[in-house]
C-alpha positions in Angstrom: 140.5 132.6 111.3 137.1 132.2 113.0 138.5 132.6 116.5 136.7 134.3 119.3 138.4 137.3 120.9 139.3 136.4 124.5 140.0 139.6 126.5 140.8 138.0 129.8 141.9 134.8 131.5 138.3 134.4 132.8 137.0 134.3 129.2 139.6 131.8 128.2 138.9 129.5 131.2 135.1 129.7 130.4 135.7 128.8 126.7 137.9 125.8 127.7 135.4 124.8 130.4 137.6 124.9 133.4 137.8 127.2 136.4 140.2 130.2 136.4 142.0 128.7 139.4 142.7 125.5 137.3 143.9 127.6 134.3 146.3 129.6 136.6 147.5 126.3 138.2 148.4 124.9 134.7 150.0 128.1 133.6 152.0 129.1 136.7 152.4 126.3 139.3 155.9 125.0 139.5 155.5 123.3 142.9 154.0 120.2 141.3 154.5 118.4 138.0 151.7 118.4 135.5 153.3 115.4 133.9 153.6 111.7 134.5 157.2 110.6 133.9 158.1 107.0 132.9 160.4 105.1 130.6 159.8 102.9 127.6 162.2 100.5 126.0 163.3 101.2 122.4 163.9 98.4 119.9 167.6 98.8 120.5 167.1 98.1 124.2 167.9 101.6 125.3 165.4 103.5 127.4 163.3 106.5 126.3 162.1 109.0 128.9 158.5 110.0 128.4 156.7 112.9 130.1 153.0 112.6 129.4 150.6 115.3 130.6 148.2 114.4 133.3 144.6 113.9 132.1 143.2 117.4 133.0 146.2 119.2 131.4 146.0 116.9 128.3 142.3 117.8 127.9 143.1 121.5 128.1 146.0 121.2 125.7 143.7 119.3 123.2 141.1 122.0 123.5 143.7 124.6 122.7 145.0 122.5 119.8 141.6 122.0 118.2 140.0 125.4 118.9 143.0 127.7 118.4 146.1 126.2 116.9 144.5 124.1 114.2 142.7 127.2 113.0 145.8 129.4 112.5 147.3 129.7 109.0 150.8 128.3 108.8 153.7 130.0 107.2 154.8 128.3 104.0 158.3 127.7 105.5 156.8 125.7 108.5 157.2 122.0 108.1 157.8 120.5 111.6 154.7 118.9 113.1 152.5 120.0 110.2 150.1 117.5 108.5 151.3 116.7 105.0 154.7 118.2 105.6 158.0 116.6 106.6 161.8 116.9 106.3 161.4 115.8 102.7 158.9 118.6 101.8 161.2 121.0 103.6 164.2 119.8 101.5 162.5 119.7 98.1 162.8 123.4 97.2 166.5 123.1 97.8 167.2 120.1 95.6 169.9 121.0 93.1 170.9 124.2 94.9 174.5 124.8 95.9 
């Protein structure tokens, strides 16, 4: 997949460009929220709860997405959150089946 082997948390932190202490904080700290919580109004007038990652966590998550997750081969059965796939492409092989 073109991924570097990371044998330790130190190697992962270095690749991401953050300190080990910050990586541990994101991974293990439960004393503080890593998210900003707020509400948005839907078209219906109902409220939707949103939990958005704080900037440093978002940056780390985006690094993981672009440098690890997007490089992995997806199983053919996966359709959720996959580019070019949807509930329609998931249902298509089953059309006409009992």
